[in-house]
Jmol script that loads the backbone (N, CA, C; Angstrom):
load data "model"
ATOM      1  N   UNK A   1      51.075   7.540  -1.737  1.00  0.00           N
ATOM      2  CA  UNK A   1      52.428   7.341  -2.205  1.00  0.00           C
ATOM      3  C   UNK A   1      53.292   6.918  -1.037  1.00  0.00           C
ATOM      4  N   UNK A   2      54.137   5.937  -1.252  1.00  0.00           N
ATOM      5  CA  UNK A   2      55.010   5.424  -0.202  1.00  0.00           C
ATOM      6  C   UNK A   2      56.155   6.396   0.064  1.00  0.00           C
ATOM      7  N   UNK A   3      56.538   6.521   1.357  1.00  0.00           N
ATOM      8  CA  UNK A   3      57.670   7.406   1.640  1.00  0.00           C
ATOM      9  C   UNK A   3      58.945   6.885   0.967  1.00  0.00           C
ATOM     10  N   UNK A   4      59.816   7.811   0.589  1.00  0.00           N
ATOM     11  CA  UNK A   4      61.091   7.419  -0.043  1.00  0.00           C
ATOM     12  C   UNK A   4      61.995   6.752   0.982  1.00  0.00           C
ATOM     13  N   UNK A   5      62.750   5.754   0.545  1.00  0.00           N
ATOM     14  CA  UNK A   5      63.631   5.007   1.451  1.00  0.00           C
ATOM     15  C   UNK A   5      64.964   5.739   1.597  1.00  0.00           C
ATOM     16  N   UNK A   6      65.195   6.211   2.811  1.00  0.00           N
ATOM     17  CA  UNK A   6      66.472   6.882   3.069  1.00  0.00           C
ATOM     18  C   UNK A   6      67.411   6.014   3.871  1.00  0.00           C
ATOM     19  N   UNK A   7      66.972   4.811   4.318  1.00  0.00           N
ATOM     20  CA  UNK A   7      67.822   3.904   5.059  1.00  0.00           C
ATOM     21  C   UNK A   7      67.840   4.162   6.549  1.00  0.00           C
ATOM     22  N   UNK A   8      67.092   5.125   7.062  1.00  0.00           N
ATOM     23  CA  UNK A   8      67.119   5.412   8.493  1.00  0.00           C
ATOM     24  C   UNK A   8      66.030   4.618   9.186  1.00  0.00           C
ATOM     25  N   UNK A   9      66.157   4.501  10.497  1.00  0.00           N
ATOM     26  CA  UNK A   9      65.141   3.787  11.291  1.00  0.00           C
ATOM     27  C   UNK A   9      63.771   4.469  11.203  1.00  0.00           C
ATOM     28  N   UNK A  10      63.753   5.781  11.208  1.00  0.00           N
ATOM     29  CA  UNK A  10      62.474   6.510  11.124  1.00  0.00           C
ATOM     30  C   UNK A  10      61.793   6.222   9.789  1.00  0.00           C
ATOM     31  N   UNK A  11      62.597   6.191   8.747  1.00  0.00           N
ATOM     32  CA  UNK A  11      62.005   5.899   7.439  1.00  0.00           C
ATOM     33  C   UNK A  11      61.520   4.454   7.361  1.00  0.00           C
ATOM     34  N   UNK A  12      62.236   3.526   7.977  1.00  0.00           N
ATOM     35  CA  UNK A  12      61.818   2.121   7.983  1.00  0.00           C
ATOM     36  C   UNK A  12      60.523   1.970   8.760  1.00  0.00           C
ATOM     37  N   UNK A  13      60.457   2.675   9.882  1.00  0.00           N
ATOM     38  CA  UNK A  13      59.209   2.627  10.671  1.00  0.00           C
ATOM     39  C   UNK A  13      58.059   3.257   9.881  1.00  0.00           C
ATOM     40  N   UNK A  14      58.343   4.357   9.227  1.00  0.00           N
ATOM     41  CA  UNK A  14      57.315   5.030   8.430  1.00  0.00           C
ATOM     42  C   UNK A  14      56.846   4.119   7.299  1.00  0.00           C
ATOM     43  N   UNK A  15      57.828   3.431   6.646  1.00  0.00           N
ATOM     44  CA  UNK A  15      57.468   2.516   5.571  1.00  0.00           C
ATOM     45  C   UNK A  15      56.631   1.358   6.113  1.00  0.00           C
ATOM     46  N   UNK A  16      57.004   0.799   7.269  1.00  0.00           N
ATOM     47  CA  UNK A  16      56.248  -0.306   7.882  1.00  0.00           C
ATOM     48  C   UNK A  16      54.842   0.156   8.239  1.00  0.00           C
ATOM     49  N   UNK A  17      54.741   1.376   8.788  1.00  0.00           N
ATOM     50  CA  UNK A  17      53.414   1.929   9.134  1.00  0.00           C
ATOM     51  C   UNK A  17      52.585   2.127   7.862  1.00  0.00           C
ATOM     52  N   UNK A  18      53.241   2.639   6.824  1.00  0.00           N
ATOM     53  CA  UNK A  18      52.551   2.849   5.542  1.00  0.00           C
ATOM     54  C   UNK A  18      52.014   1.531   5.003  1.00  0.00           C
ATOM     55  N   UNK A  19      52.805   0.503   5.026  1.00  0.00           N
ATOM     56  CA  UNK A  19      52.378  -0.801   4.528  1.00  0.00           C
ATOM     57  C   UNK A  19      51.265  -1.393   5.401  1.00  0.00           C
ATOM     58  N   UNK A  20      51.403  -1.218   6.727  1.00  0.00           N
ATOM     59  CA  UNK A  20      50.348  -1.697   7.636  1.00  0.00           C
ATOM     60  C   UNK A  20      49.032  -0.999   7.325  1.00  0.00           C
ATOM     61  N   UNK A  21      49.098   0.307   7.108  1.00  0.00           N
ATOM     62  CA  UNK A  21      47.871   1.068   6.806  1.00  0.00           C
ATOM     63  C   UNK A  21      47.296   0.656   5.441  1.00  0.00           C
ATOM     64  N   UNK A  22      48.167   0.356   4.503  1.00  0.00           N
ATOM     65  CA  UNK A  22      47.693  -0.107   3.203  1.00  0.00           C
ATOM     66  C   UNK A  22      46.957  -1.431   3.353  1.00  0.00           C
ATOM     67  N   UNK A  23      47.492  -2.314   4.192  1.00  0.00           N
ATOM     68  CA  UNK A  23      46.841  -3.608   4.437  1.00  0.00           C
ATOM     69  C   UNK A  23      45.501  -3.389   5.131  1.00  0.00           C
ATOM     70  N   UNK A  24      45.496  -2.507   6.147  1.00  0.00           N
ATOM     71  CA  UNK A  24      44.241  -2.213   6.863  1.00  0.00           C
ATOM     72  C   UNK A  24      43.220  -1.604   5.903  1.00  0.00           C
ATOM     73  N   UNK A  25      43.652  -0.669   5.057  1.00  0.00           N
ATOM     74  CA  UNK A  25      42.744  -0.033   4.092  1.00  0.00           C
ATOM     75  C   UNK A  25      42.215  -1.069   3.102  1.00  0.00           C
ATOM     76  N   UNK A  26      43.094  -1.967   2.635  1.00  0.00           N
ATOM     77  CA  UNK A  26      42.651  -3.002   1.692  1.00  0.00           C
ATOM     78  C   UNK A  26      41.658  -3.941   2.359  1.00  0.00           C
ATOM     79  N   UNK A  27      41.914  -4.299   3.633  1.00  0.00           N
ATOM     80  CA  UNK A  27      40.966  -5.160   4.353  1.00  0.00           C
ATOM     81  C   UNK A  27      39.635  -4.439   4.580  1.00  0.00           C
ATOM     82  N   UNK A  28      39.702  -3.149   4.917  1.00  0.00           N
ATOM     83  CA  UNK A  28      38.470  -2.373   5.114  1.00  0.00           C
ATOM     84  C   UNK A  28      37.680  -2.293   3.813  1.00  0.00           C
ATOM     85  N   UNK A  29      38.401  -2.068   2.705  1.00  0.00           N
ATOM     86  CA  UNK A  29      37.729  -2.012   1.403  1.00  0.00           C
ATOM     87  C   UNK A  29      37.089  -3.358   1.075  1.00  0.00           C
ATOM     88  N   UNK A  30      37.822  -4.446   1.301  1.00  0.00           N
ATOM     89  CA  UNK A  30      37.277  -5.782   1.040  1.00  0.00           C
ATOM     90  C   UNK A  30      36.059  -6.051   1.933  1.00  0.00           C
ATOM     91  N   UNK A  31      36.148  -5.605   3.189  1.00  0.00           N
ATOM     92  CA  UNK A  31      35.010  -5.762   4.099  1.00  0.00           C
ATOM     93  C   UNK A  31      33.793  -4.980   3.627  1.00  0.00           C
ATOM     94  N   UNK A  32      34.038  -3.747   3.148  1.00  0.00           N
ATOM     95  CA  UNK A  32      32.925  -2.938   2.632  1.00  0.00           C
ATOM     96  C   UNK A  32      32.321  -3.561   1.373  1.00  0.00           C
ATOM     97  N   UNK A  33      33.162  -4.092   0.505  1.00  0.00           N
ATOM     98  CA  UNK A  33      32.659  -4.756  -0.704  1.00  0.00           C
ATOM     99  C   UNK A  33      31.808  -5.964  -0.315  1.00  0.00           C
ATOM    100  N   UNK A  34      32.306  -6.747   0.669  1.00  0.00           N
ATOM    101  CA  UNK A  34      31.525  -7.902   1.140  1.00  0.00           C
ATOM    102  C   UNK A  34      30.206  -7.451   1.743  1.00  0.00           C
ATOM    103  N   UNK A  35      30.247  -6.341   2.504  1.00  0.00           N
ATOM    104  CA  UNK A  35      29.031  -5.817   3.135  1.00  0.00           C
ATOM    105  C   UNK A  35      28.020  -5.396   2.070  1.00  0.00           C
ATOM    106  N   UNK A  36      28.486  -4.688   1.034  1.00  0.00           N
ATOM    107  CA  UNK A  36      27.593  -4.261  -0.056  1.00  0.00           C
ATOM    108  C   UNK A  36      27.013  -5.489  -0.763  1.00  0.00           C
ATOM    109  N   UNK A  37      27.853  -6.488  -1.008  1.00  0.00           N
ATOM    110  CA  UNK A  37      27.368  -7.708  -1.666  1.00  0.00           C
ATOM    111  C   UNK A  37      26.315  -8.393  -0.797  1.00  0.00           C
ATOM    112  N   UNK A  38      26.547  -8.433   0.527  1.00  0.00           N
ATOM    113  CA  UNK A  38      25.573  -9.051   1.433  1.00  0.00           C
ATOM    114  C   UNK A  38      24.272  -8.262   1.439  1.00  0.00           C
ATOM    115  N   UNK A  39      24.370  -6.918   1.446  1.00  0.00           N
ATOM    116  CA  UNK A  39      23.163  -6.083   1.424  1.00  0.00           C
ATOM    117  C   UNK A  39      22.396  -6.254   0.113  1.00  0.00           C
ATOM    118  N   UNK A  40      23.116  -6.401  -0.996  1.00  0.00           N
ATOM    119  CA  UNK A  40      22.434  -6.632  -2.276  1.00  0.00           C
ATOM    120  C   UNK A  40      21.737  -7.987  -2.284  1.00  0.00           C
ATOM    121  N   UNK A  41      22.386  -8.987  -1.722  1.00  0.00           N
ATOM    122  CA  UNK A  41      21.758 -10.313  -1.631  1.00  0.00           C
ATOM    123  C   UNK A  41      20.518 -10.240  -0.741  1.00  0.00           C
ATOM    124  N   UNK A  42      20.615  -9.477   0.351  1.00  0.00           N
ATOM    125  CA  UNK A  42      19.480  -9.294   1.259  1.00  0.00           C
ATOM    126  C   UNK A  42      18.346  -8.574   0.537  1.00  0.00           C
ATOM    127  N   UNK A  43      18.705  -7.543  -0.240  1.00  0.00           N
ATOM    128  CA  UNK A  43      17.699  -6.820  -1.018  1.00  0.00           C
ATOM    129  C   UNK A  43      17.028  -7.750  -2.029  1.00  0.00           C
ATOM    130  N   UNK A  44      17.850  -8.571  -2.705  1.00  0.00           N
ATOM    131  CA  UNK A  44      17.303  -9.518  -3.676  1.00  0.00           C
ATOM    132  C   UNK A  44      16.346 -10.507  -3.015  1.00  0.00           C
ATOM    133  N   UNK A  45      16.651 -10.889  -1.767  1.00  0.00           N
ATOM    134  CA  UNK A  45      15.772 -11.812  -1.042  1.00  0.00           C
ATOM    135  C   UNK A  45      14.493 -11.114  -0.599  1.00  0.00           C
ATOM    136  N   UNK A  46      14.589  -9.818  -0.280  1.00  0.00           N
ATOM    137  CA  UNK A  46      13.406  -9.077   0.182  1.00  0.00           C
ATOM    138  C   UNK A  46      12.482  -8.651  -0.956  1.00  0.00           C
ATOM    139  N   UNK A  47      13.021  -8.502  -2.154  1.00  0.00           N
ATOM    140  CA  UNK A  47      12.216  -8.026  -3.284  1.00  0.00           C
ATOM    141  C   UNK A  47      10.999  -8.909  -3.555  1.00  0.00           C
ATOM    142  N   UNK A  48      11.128 -10.241  -3.622  1.00  0.00           N
ATOM    143  CA  UNK A  48       9.926 -11.061  -3.834  1.00  0.00           C
ATOM    144  C   UNK A  48       8.935 -10.955  -2.680  1.00  0.00           C
ATOM    145  N   UNK A  49       9.455 -10.796  -1.460  1.00  0.00           N
ATOM    146  CA  UNK A  49       8.563 -10.649  -0.307  1.00  0.00           C
ATOM    147  C   UNK A  49       7.781  -9.345  -0.435  1.00  0.00           C
ATOM    148  N   UNK A  50       8.476  -8.257  -0.815  1.00  0.00           N
ATOM    149  CA  UNK A  50       7.797  -6.971  -1.000  1.00  0.00           C
ATOM    150  C   UNK A  50       6.745  -7.069  -2.097  1.00  0.00           C
ATOM    151  N   UNK A  51       7.059  -7.760  -3.191  1.00  0.00           N
ATOM    152  CA  UNK A  51       6.085  -7.930  -4.272  1.00  0.00           C
ATOM    153  C   UNK A  51       4.889  -8.740  -3.791  1.00  0.00           C
ATOM    154  N   UNK A  52       5.147  -9.784  -3.016  1.00  0.00           N
ATOM    155  CA  UNK A  52       4.046 -10.601  -2.483  1.00  0.00           C
ATOM    156  C   UNK A  52       3.161  -9.772  -1.571  1.00  0.00           C
ATOM    157  N   UNK A  53       3.756  -8.921  -0.748  1.00  0.00           N
ATOM    158  CA  UNK A  53       2.964  -8.064   0.135  1.00  0.00           C
ATOM    159  C   UNK A  53       2.122  -7.080  -0.665  1.00  0.00           C
ATOM    160  N   UNK A  54       2.706  -6.508  -1.718  1.00  0.00           N
ATOM    161  CA  UNK A  54       1.921  -5.594  -2.566  1.00  0.00           C
ATOM    162  C   UNK A  54       0.762  -6.339  -3.222  1.00  0.00           C
ATOM    163  N   UNK A  55       1.035  -7.562  -3.705  1.00  0.00           N
ATOM    164  CA  UNK A  55      -0.033  -8.370  -4.313  1.00  0.00           C
ATOM    165  C   UNK A  55      -1.116  -8.702  -3.299  1.00  0.00           C
ATOM    166  N   UNK A  56      -0.696  -9.046  -2.075  1.00  0.00           N
ATOM    167  CA  UNK A  56      -1.659  -9.349  -1.018  1.00  0.00           C
ATOM    168  C   UNK A  56      -2.529  -8.136  -0.716  1.00  0.00           C
ATOM    169  N   UNK A  57      -1.895  -6.960  -0.646  1.00  0.00           N
ATOM    170  CA  UNK A  57      -2.672  -5.735  -0.408  1.00  0.00           C
ATOM    171  C   UNK A  57      -3.669  -5.498  -1.540  1.00  0.00           C
ATOM    172  N   UNK A  58      -3.214  -5.681  -2.764  1.00  0.00           N
ATOM    173  CA  UNK A  58      -4.103  -5.475  -3.915  1.00  0.00           C
ATOM    174  C   UNK A  58      -5.261  -6.458  -3.884  1.00  0.00           C
ATOM    175  N   UNK A  59      -4.962  -7.721  -3.576  1.00  0.00           N
ATOM    176  CA  UNK A  59      -6.012  -8.744  -3.515  1.00  0.00           C
ATOM    177  C   UNK A  59      -6.976  -8.451  -2.375  1.00  0.00           C
ATOM    178  N   UNK A  60      -6.426  -8.006  -1.241  1.00  0.00           N
ATOM    179  CA  UNK A  60      -7.279  -7.659  -0.098  1.00  0.00           C
ATOM    180  C   UNK A  60      -8.207  -6.507  -0.465  1.00  0.00           C
ATOM    181  N   UNK A  61      -7.648  -5.497  -1.135  1.00  0.00           N
ATOM    182  CA  UNK A  61      -8.486  -4.373  -1.567  1.00  0.00           C
ATOM    183  C   UNK A  61      -9.551  -4.835  -2.556  1.00  0.00           C
ATOM    184  N   UNK A  62      -9.161  -5.720  -3.475  1.00  0.00           N
ATOM    185  CA  UNK A  62     -10.137  -6.236  -4.433  1.00  0.00           C
ATOM    186  C   UNK A  62     -11.203  -7.064  -3.728  1.00  0.00           C
ATOM    187  N   UNK A  63     -10.779  -7.866  -2.744  1.00  0.00           N
ATOM    188  CA  UNK A  63     -11.748  -8.691  -2.005  1.00  0.00           C
ATOM    189  C   UNK A  63     -12.705  -7.800  -1.234  1.00  0.00           C
ATOM    190  N   UNK A  64     -12.158  -6.769  -0.610  1.00  0.00           N
ATOM    191  CA  UNK A  64     -13.019  -5.836   0.119  1.00  0.00           C
ATOM    192  C   UNK A  64     -13.969  -5.147  -0.843  1.00  0.00           C
ATOM    193  N   UNK A  65     -13.431  -4.704  -1.967  1.00  0.00           N
ATOM    194  CA  UNK A  65     -14.282  -4.097  -2.994  1.00  0.00           C
ATOM    195  C   UNK A  65     -15.274  -5.098  -3.538  1.00  0.00           C
ATOM    196  N   UNK A  66     -14.838  -6.355  -3.653  1.00  0.00           N
ATOM    197  CA  UNK A  66     -15.729  -7.412  -4.126  1.00  0.00           C
ATOM    198  C   UNK A  66     -16.880  -7.628  -3.176  1.00  0.00           C
ATOM    199  N   UNK A  67     -16.591  -7.558  -1.879  1.00  0.00           N
ATOM    200  CA  UNK A  67     -17.661  -7.693  -0.889  1.00  0.00           C
ATOM    201  C   UNK A  67     -18.639  -6.528  -1.025  1.00  0.00           C
ATOM    202  N   UNK A  68     -18.115  -5.334  -1.292  1.00  0.00           N
ATOM    203  CA  UNK A  68     -18.989  -4.181  -1.518  1.00  0.00           C
ATOM    204  C   UNK A  68     -19.857  -4.406  -2.744  1.00  0.00           C
ATOM    205  N   UNK A  69     -19.252  -4.955  -3.806  1.00  0.00           N
ATOM    206  CA  UNK A  69     -20.011  -5.238  -5.026  1.00  0.00           C
ATOM    207  C   UNK A  69     -21.072  -6.295  -4.747  1.00  0.00           C
ATOM    208  N   UNK A  70     -20.695  -7.321  -3.961  1.00  0.00           N
ATOM    209  CA  UNK A  70     -21.674  -8.362  -3.616  1.00  0.00           C
ATOM    210  C   UNK A  70     -22.843  -7.773  -2.843  1.00  0.00           C
ATOM    211  N   UNK A  71     -22.538  -6.890  -1.865  1.00  0.00           N
ATOM    212  CA  UNK A  71     -23.617  -6.251  -1.097  1.00  0.00           C
ATOM    213  C   UNK A  71     -24.486  -5.384  -2.005  1.00  0.00           C
ATOM    214  N   UNK A  72     -23.848  -4.654  -2.910  1.00  0.00           N
ATOM    215  CA  UNK A  72     -24.602  -3.820  -3.844  1.00  0.00           C
ATOM    216  C   UNK A  72     -25.488  -4.691  -4.723  1.00  0.00           C
ATOM    217  N   UNK A  73     -24.956  -5.818  -5.211  1.00  0.00           N
ATOM    218  CA  UNK A  73     -25.741  -6.732  -6.041  1.00  0.00           C
ATOM    219  C   UNK A  73     -26.932  -7.277  -5.249  1.00  0.00           C
ATOM    220  N   UNK A  74     -26.688  -7.641  -3.984  1.00  0.00           N
ATOM    221  CA  UNK A  74     -27.786  -8.133  -3.145  1.00  0.00           C
ATOM    222  C   UNK A  74     -28.860  -7.061  -2.989  1.00  0.00           C
ATOM    223  N   UNK A  75     -28.438  -5.808  -2.826  1.00  0.00           N
ATOM    224  CA  UNK A  75     -29.418  -4.724  -2.697  1.00  0.00           C
ATOM    225  C   UNK A  75     -30.190  -4.520  -3.998  1.00  0.00           C
ATOM    226  N   UNK A  76     -29.481  -4.629  -5.131  1.00  0.00           N
ATOM    227  CA  UNK A  76     -30.164  -4.492  -6.424  1.00  0.00           C
ATOM    228  C   UNK A  76     -31.192  -5.600  -6.591  1.00  0.00           C
ATOM    229  N   UNK A  77     -30.792  -6.839  -6.286  1.00  0.00           N
ATOM    230  CA  UNK A  77     -31.723  -7.964  -6.386  1.00  0.00           C
ATOM    231  C   UNK A  77     -32.896  -7.753  -5.437  1.00  0.00           C
ATOM    232  N   UNK A  78     -32.592  -7.290  -4.222  1.00  0.00           N
ATOM    233  CA  UNK A  78     -33.657  -7.017  -3.251  1.00  0.00           C
ATOM    234  C   UNK A  78     -34.604  -5.942  -3.753  1.00  0.00           C
ATOM    235  N   UNK A  79     -34.040  -4.900  -4.370  1.00  0.00           N
ATOM    236  CA  UNK A  79     -34.874  -3.826  -4.907  1.00  0.00           C
ATOM    237  C   UNK A  79     -35.739  -4.346  -6.053  1.00  0.00           C
ATOM    238  N   UNK A  80     -35.144  -5.182  -6.922  1.00  0.00           N
ATOM    239  CA  UNK A  80     -35.931  -5.754  -8.019  1.00  0.00           C
ATOM    240  C   UNK A  80     -37.051  -6.633  -7.475  1.00  0.00           C
ATOM    241  N   UNK A  81     -36.748  -7.410  -6.441  1.00  0.00           N
ATOM    242  CA  UNK A  81     -37.778  -8.245  -5.827  1.00  0.00           C
ATOM    243  C   UNK A  81     -38.874  -7.362  -5.235  1.00  0.00           C
ATOM    244  N   UNK A  82     -38.454  -6.272  -4.577  1.00  0.00           N
ATOM    245  CA  UNK A  82     -39.433  -5.360  -3.983  1.00  0.00           C
ATOM    246  C   UNK A  82     -40.322  -4.750  -5.059  1.00  0.00           C
ATOM    247  N   UNK A  83     -39.729  -4.407  -6.200  1.00  0.00           N
ATOM    248  CA  UNK A  83     -40.525  -3.854  -7.303  1.00  0.00           C
ATOM    249  C   UNK A  83     -41.524  -4.896  -7.787  1.00  0.00           C
ATOM    250  N   UNK A  84     -41.057  -6.131  -7.977  1.00  0.00           N
ATOM    251  CA  UNK A  84     -41.970  -7.198  -8.418  1.00  0.00           C
ATOM    252  C   UNK A  84     -43.064  -7.428  -7.385  1.00  0.00           C
ATOM    253  N   UNK A  85     -42.671  -7.453  -6.135  1.00  0.00           N
ATOM    254  CA  UNK A  85     -43.647  -7.680  -5.053  1.00  0.00           C
ATOM    255  C   UNK A  85     -44.645  -6.532  -4.996  1.00  0.00           C
ATOM    256  N   UNK A  86     -44.163  -5.304  -5.177  1.00  0.00           N
ATOM    257  CA  UNK A  86     -45.058  -4.147  -5.172  1.00  0.00           C
ATOM    258  C   UNK A  86     -46.033  -4.220  -6.339  1.00  0.00           C
ATOM    259  N   UNK A  87     -45.521  -4.619  -7.500  1.00  0.00           N
ATOM    260  CA  UNK A  87     -46.417  -4.776  -8.657  1.00  0.00           C
ATOM    261  C   UNK A  87     -47.461  -5.850  -8.375  1.00  0.00           C
ATOM    262  N   UNK A  88     -47.036  -6.948  -7.756  1.00  0.00           N
ATOM    263  CA  UNK A  88     -47.980  -8.016  -7.413  1.00  0.00           C
ATOM    264  C   UNK A  88     -49.000  -7.506  -6.407  1.00  0.00           C
ATOM    265  N   UNK A  89     -48.533  -6.744  -5.428  1.00  0.00           N
ATOM    266  CA  UNK A  89     -49.469  -6.172  -4.449  1.00  0.00           C
ATOM    267  C   UNK A  89     -50.432  -5.206  -5.129  1.00  0.00           C
ATOM    268  N   UNK A  90     -49.909  -4.442  -6.086  1.00  0.00           N
ATOM    269  CA  UNK A  90     -50.764  -3.511  -6.816  1.00  0.00           C
ATOM    270  C   UNK A  90     -51.855  -4.295  -7.539  1.00  0.00           C
ATOM    271  N   UNK A  91     -51.497  -5.411  -8.160  1.00  0.00           N
ATOM    272  CA  UNK A  91     -52.497  -6.247  -8.819  1.00  0.00           C
ATOM    273  C   UNK A  91     -53.460  -6.833  -7.791  1.00  0.00           C
ATOM    274  N   UNK A  92     -52.938  -7.242  -6.635  1.00  0.00           N
ATOM    275  CA  UNK A  92     -53.804  -7.763  -5.576  1.00  0.00           C
ATOM    276  C   UNK A  92     -54.782  -6.693  -5.117  1.00  0.00           C
ATOM    277  N   UNK A  93     -54.296  -5.468  -4.978  1.00  0.00           N
ATOM    278  CA  UNK A  93     -55.174  -4.375  -4.545  1.00  0.00           C
ATOM    279  C   UNK A  93     -56.262  -4.139  -5.584  1.00  0.00           C
ATOM    280  N   UNK A  94     -55.865  -4.179  -6.848  1.00  0.00           N
ATOM    281  CA  UNK A  94     -56.871  -4.019  -7.911  1.00  0.00           C
ATOM    282  C   UNK A  94     -57.905  -5.138  -7.841  1.00  0.00           C
ATOM    283  N   UNK A  95     -57.444  -6.368  -7.595  1.00  0.00           N
ATOM    284  CA  UNK A  95     -58.365  -7.503  -7.478  1.00  0.00           C
ATOM    285  C   UNK A  95     -59.278  -7.328  -6.270  1.00  0.00           C
ATOM    286  N   UNK A  96     -58.707  -6.896  -5.157  1.00  0.00           N
ATOM    287  CA  UNK A  96     -59.517  -6.693  -3.935  1.00  0.00           C
ATOM    288  C   UNK A  96     -60.552  -5.601  -4.170  1.00  0.00           C
ATOM    289  N   UNK A  97     -60.125  -4.496  -4.784  1.00  0.00           N
ATOM    290  CA  UNK A  97     -61.066  -3.415  -5.063  1.00  0.00           C
ATOM    291  C   UNK A  97     -62.175  -3.885  -6.000  1.00  0.00           C
ATOM    292  N   UNK A  98     -61.815  -4.626  -7.036  1.00  0.00           N
ATOM    293  CA  UNK A  98     -62.828  -5.140  -7.969  1.00  0.00           C
ATOM    294  C   UNK A  98     -63.778  -6.080  -7.250  1.00  0.00           C
ATOM    295  N   UNK A  99     -63.227  -6.918  -6.368  1.00  0.00           N
ATOM    296  CA  UNK A  99     -64.070  -7.844  -5.611  1.00  0.00           C
ATOM    297  C   UNK A  99     -65.021  -7.077  -4.699  1.00  0.00           C
ATOM    298  N   UNK A 100     -64.494  -6.050  -4.008  1.00  0.00           N
ATOM    299  CA  UNK A 100     -65.365  -5.241  -3.136  1.00  0.00           C
ATOM    300  C   UNK A 100     -66.441  -4.520  -3.944  1.00  0.00           C
ATOM    301  N   UNK A 101     -66.070  -4.002  -5.093  1.00  0.00           N
ATOM    302  CA  UNK A 101     -67.066  -3.326  -5.939  1.00  0.00           C
ATOM    303  C   UNK A 101     -68.122  -4.310  -6.408  1.00  0.00           C
ATOM    304  N   UNK A 102     -67.709  -5.540  -6.726  1.00  0.00           N
ATOM    305  CA  UNK A 102     -68.683  -6.565  -7.142  1.00  0.00           C
ATOM    306  C   UNK A 102     -69.623  -6.897  -5.994  1.00  0.00           C
ATOM    307  N   UNK A 103     -69.069  -7.004  -4.771  1.00  0.00           N
ATOM    308  CA  UNK A 103     -69.913  -7.296  -3.615  1.00  0.00           C
ATOM    309  C   UNK A 103     -70.884  -6.147  -3.349  1.00  0.00           C
ATOM    310  N   UNK A 104     -70.385  -4.902  -3.459  1.00  0.00           N
ATOM    311  CA  UNK A 104     -71.267  -3.735  -3.249  1.00  0.00           C
ATOM    312  C   UNK A 104     -72.360  -3.729  -4.311  1.00  0.00           C
ATOM    313  N   UNK A 105     -71.993  -4.020  -5.534  1.00  0.00           N
ATOM    314  CA  UNK A 105     -72.981  -4.055  -6.616  1.00  0.00           C
ATOM    315  C   UNK A 105     -74.010  -5.154  -6.361  1.00  0.00           C
ATOM    316  N   UNK A 106     -73.542  -6.329  -5.926  1.00  0.00           N
ATOM    317  CA  UNK A 106     -74.457  -7.433  -5.612  1.00  0.00           C
ATOM    318  C   UNK A 106     -75.393  -7.044  -4.470  1.00  0.00           C
ATOM    319  N   UNK A 107     -74.812  -6.496  -3.384  1.00  0.00           N
ATOM    320  CA  UNK A 107     -75.649  -6.089  -2.245  1.00  0.00           C
ATOM    321  C   UNK A 107     -76.613  -4.983  -2.647  1.00  0.00           C
ATOM    322  N   UNK A 108     -76.135  -4.073  -3.486  1.00  0.00           N
ATOM    323  CA  UNK A 108     -77.008  -2.998  -3.954  1.00  0.00           C
ATOM    324  C   UNK A 108     -78.158  -3.552  -4.783  1.00  0.00           C
ATOM    325  N   UNK A 109     -77.850  -4.641  -5.551  1.00  0.00           N
ATOM    326  CA  UNK A 109     -78.918  -5.246  -6.350  1.00  0.00           C
ATOM    327  C   UNK A 109     -79.965  -5.905  -5.458  1.00  0.00           C
ATOM    328  N   UNK A 110     -79.532  -6.406  -4.291  1.00  0.00           N
ATOM    329  CA  UNK A 110     -80.478  -7.006  -3.362  1.00  0.00           C
ATOM    330  C   UNK A 110     -81.275  -5.943  -2.623  1.00  0.00           C
ATOM    331  N   UNK A 111     -80.604  -4.891  -2.245  1.00  0.00           N
ATOM    332  CA  UNK A 111     -81.249  -3.849  -1.446  1.00  0.00           C
ATOM    333  C   UNK A 111     -81.985  -2.858  -2.337  1.00  0.00           C
ATOM    334  N   UNK A 112     -81.512  -2.652  -3.531  1.00  0.00           N
ATOM    335  CA  UNK A 112     -82.091  -1.654  -4.447  1.00  0.00           C
ATOM    336  C   UNK A 112     -83.591  -1.785  -4.614  1.00  0.00           C
ATOM    337  N   UNK A 113     -84.152  -2.994  -4.878  1.00  0.00           N
ATOM    338  CA  UNK A 113     -85.602  -3.095  -5.034  1.00  0.00           C
ATOM    339  C   UNK A 113     -86.343  -2.734  -3.763  1.00  0.00           C
ATOM    340  N   UNK A 114     -85.744  -3.030  -2.609  1.00  0.00           N
ATOM    341  CA  UNK A 114     -86.396  -2.667  -1.354  1.00  0.00           C
ATOM    342  C   UNK A 114     -86.371  -1.186  -1.127  1.00  0.00           C
ATOM    343  N   UNK A 115     -85.365  -0.522  -1.557  1.00  0.00           N
ATOM    344  CA  UNK A 115     -85.236   0.910  -1.399  1.00  0.00           C
ATOM    345  C   UNK A 115     -86.240   1.627  -2.298  1.00  0.00           C
ATOM    346  N   UNK A 116     -86.458   1.098  -3.437  1.00  0.00           N
ATOM    347  CA  UNK A 116     -87.366   1.741  -4.383  1.00  0.00           C
ATOM    348  C   UNK A 116     -88.826   1.437  -4.042  1.00  0.00           C
ATOM    349  N   UNK A 117     -89.080   0.472  -3.204  1.00  0.00           N
ATOM    350  CA  UNK A 117     -90.455   0.090  -2.917  1.00  0.00           C
ATOM    351  C   UNK A 117     -91.102   0.966  -1.871  1.00  0.00           C
TER     352      UNK A 117
END
end "model"
wireframe off; spacefill off
backbone 0.3
color backbone group
């Protein structure tokens, strides 16, 4: 509230000081409003950057997880190949054993008559 005008020099000075302070307060308020508006504009500019960073982090995590999945898939394929190879080796071993048994049987057929004689 403005001081009442009594017509004295002290009151005139008080009124001038009051008006000066009102101007300073209005300028400070306008400055604060401008500052808030600038900060909001800055926030609006940073929001897409923050979203891009979050997306980049998510993609990086997915890529890292994807590499883990790729390694796991390679191990699964390797294990399947090992199983197939082991089965093939098992068949090879059976073939080798059958071949050795055939050779032993053949040699036994050659030696058998001599042993019995």
